[in-house]
N, C-alpha and C positions, 0 to 999 in steps of 0.2 A: 534483559532476558534474551534478546535476539543474538547478541554476541555469545552468550553462554550456550544457547542452543546450537548456534553455528559451530562453536568449538566442540561440543559434544558430538555433533553430527560428523564433522570432519575427522575427529580422532577415532571414533568407534563405528562409523557406518559400515565399513567393510567387515569388521569382526562380527557385528550383529547380523548382517546379511549372511555371512558364511555360516554362523551358528544356525540360523533359521533355515537356510538352504539344506544343511545336513539333516535337520530335523524333518522338514516337510518334503524334501527331495523334489522340489519343483521351483524353477527359477522365478516364474511369474508370481506364484503363491508366496514365495519368500520375500519378493519385492513388496507385495501388498502387506505382508505381516510386518516388514520393517517400517512401513508407513504407519501402521497401527502402533508400533512401539513408540515412534517419535510423537505421535498424537498423544499417547499416554504420558510421555515425558513432558510435553507442553502443558498438559492439564495438571500434572502432579509435581512439577519441579519445585514449586514453593514449599511443598511438604518434605522435600529431600532434606534429611537431617545431617547428612555427612558422617553417619556412623560407619559407613563403608565407602569404598572408592566409588567414583562415578561409574567406572566400568562394571563393577560388581552390581551396582544398582541397575544399570542398563540390562545386564544379562538376566537379572531377576525379573525385570519387566518382559524381556524377550521370552524367557521361559514361560511366564504366565500367558503371554500372547499365543505361544505355540500350544500350550495345554488347552486354552480356550478354543483354538482352531481345531484341535483333535476331538474335543468334546462335541463340536458341531458336526463332525464327520461320522457317517455311519460306518461301523466296522473299521475305525481308525487304525487299530493296530495292524490289521492285515494290509490295509492300504499303505501304511508306513513301510512295511516290509517289502511290498511289491513295487513301489513307485520309482525308486531311484536307480539310475544306471551309472554305476561308479566308473565305468570305462571311459566316460567323457571328461573326466578330470584332467586338467592340464598340469604339466610339471612346472614348478615355479622357477627352477634354475634357468637363468637367461642364456647361458652359453655352454650347455652341456654337449659332450660328444654324442654321436648317434647311439653308441652302445649304452651309455649312461641313461639316455632318454628311454630306451627300450627297457632297461633294467628297472628304472624308477617307475615307469608306467606299470610294469608287471607287479612290482612290490606294492605300489599304492593300490592297484586294482585288487590284489589279493587281500590286503588289509581291509579295504572297504567291503569286499564281499563277506569276509569273516565278521565284520562289524554287524552285519544283518542278523547274525545269530545271537547277538546280545539283546537283553531286554531294553525297553525304552529308557529306563533309569540308567542302566549301564552305558548305553549309547550317549546319553546326555553327559555323563561324567567323563567319558573318553573324549568327547568333542571339546568340552570345556577345559579339561586338563591338558590334553595333548595338542589339539588343533588351535585352541584359543589361548593356551598357555596360562590359564588361571592357576593360582596356588590352591592347595587343598582348602585353606581357610576361605578364599574367595569363592571357590566352587560351592562350599558348604553354605556360605552366606547367600549366594545366588539361588541355590535350590531350596533354601530354608531347612537344611538338614544339619546334623551334627558333623563335625570333622570325622568322627569315627565311622559314621554311615558312609561318607564319601570314600574313605579309605577302604572299607569293606566292599563297597560296590565296585570301586576301581580294581581291587584285587581279584574279585570274581570275574569282572569283564576281561581283565588281562589273561586270566586262566583260560577263559573260553576262547579268546583270540589266539593265544599261544597254541592250544591243542588243535584248533581248527586249521591254523596255518601249517602246523607240522603235518597234519593229516593230508591237507591239500598238496603240500610240497612233496610228500611221499607218493601220492597218487600221480602227480605230474612228473615224477622222476627227477625232481630238482635236487641236485646233489649240493649240499652246502652245510654250513655250520648249523647247529641247533638254532631254531628260531628264537630270536631275542626280542621280547616285547615287554619292556619295563620302563620305569622312570626313576 
């Protein structure tokens, strides 16, 4: 079990942390929740039936841990909306030129600010689909939804993001192609 656990941890720790970080918008809280995820993994691995991938199973546990956390919070929806400063995200490109860094930071910041206008369900779908790169089937399995619900939620979230990004870009006088937010 130790080697299985270590393998799960080394393969998916960063993805689980990133998902929880985007959900709770607090590094320390996300680290605590990751620990809770892996405690639940240790307690329930013998019941893992292999009907889904290990990653999907882990995200399912992470989702439940996040929901449990929110349920414990007073006014969790409002706190979720207000807590996260998207401007502190770092660009992943290791050798970008300065103009690219600036452009990437502005684009990422804009997307993250617009993401705050999505519902919690829409935000979960966008994070799982685009940031964690889960398939529609894996996302549905992780959330306990039908694939149709994932597709509908994703479509609605992208519609909100596209409209808000176009509005913000228009207000900021950014001249460019029509905003393209799709998969």
